[in-house]
C-alpha positions, 0 to 999 in steps of 0.5 A: 184376534186382531181387527183392523178397520178403515171406512167400507176395508175389514182385516182379520188376522189371529195371531198368538199375543204373548209370541207377537210381544216376546217377537215384537221385542227381539225384532226392535233389539234387532234393529236397534243393534242394525243402527237404526231408529226404532222411533222412526215413524215407518220402523216403527210398527215394524217389529209387531209386522215382521213379527205376525210375518215371521208367526204367518211365515212359519205356520206349517209348525201348528198343522197335522200334512198327514192327517191333511191327506186322510182327512180326504180320502176315497177309493177308487180303482184308477191305476194310473199315474195322478201328476198336481204340478206347477204347484207354488212353494214358499218358503224360509231356509234354516241356514239364514232365514232367507226366502226360496222359493218355487215349484212342487211336482207330485205324482203318485199311483193310486193302491186302492185309494186316491186323494182329494186334489187340493189337498197336495198343495196343502200338505205342500204349503204345510211342511214349506211353512216351517224352517226348511232345507230344500231336499228335506222339504222334499223327502218329507211330500212324498213320504206323508203321501207314501204314508197317507196313501200306500200308493204304487209310488210316488214322486216328487219334483221341486225347482226353486230359486234360494235369495240366500245364493242370489242376495247374499254368499255366491250370490247367482241370480239365474241359478236354481236348485231342482232336487227330487225323491221317489218311491215305488214305481217310479223307481222304475225307469219307464215309470219315471221318465213318463212323470218327467215328461208330463211334469215338463210338457205343456199339454194341449 
């Protein structure tokens, strides 16, 4: 545990000390190999900061999304579509270790069980805070909900911008990527269109 106290500001962070030291050494070498002076004031503490940042950005490896859902299941006879939309997504592209970010829209049709609404954004984060590709992230969210609730259907759509396309490579700043994955009732055209309509429109 690391605690910093500055006047009335208290900051408490928890990191694995050994992993932080190993990562810091590696980032120190990377920065030096890029041609920078690792000892100048602005960079002196950067390796440790990056080591901690990377642990936070990938903390999803320490979470069990299935158990997160199972911790808040409730018996309910509701049979209509439940949609949680505009869930913020922040993840790391596993090909270039650059961020991609956007929004996830998740829906399911219960089959005797519902889940606490906050748990859906929690599992989105649990899968997103890893080295990822958007396609797999979309499927993992869908499969986890399907396994935990056994609903009549699950739908997941993710819209994201990828820094590996915008900052490097093709450098198309206005490009975005949409992925989708469906099970059960959402494989039917009518139900899928209803879901797409709900996530596309602002309800008054």
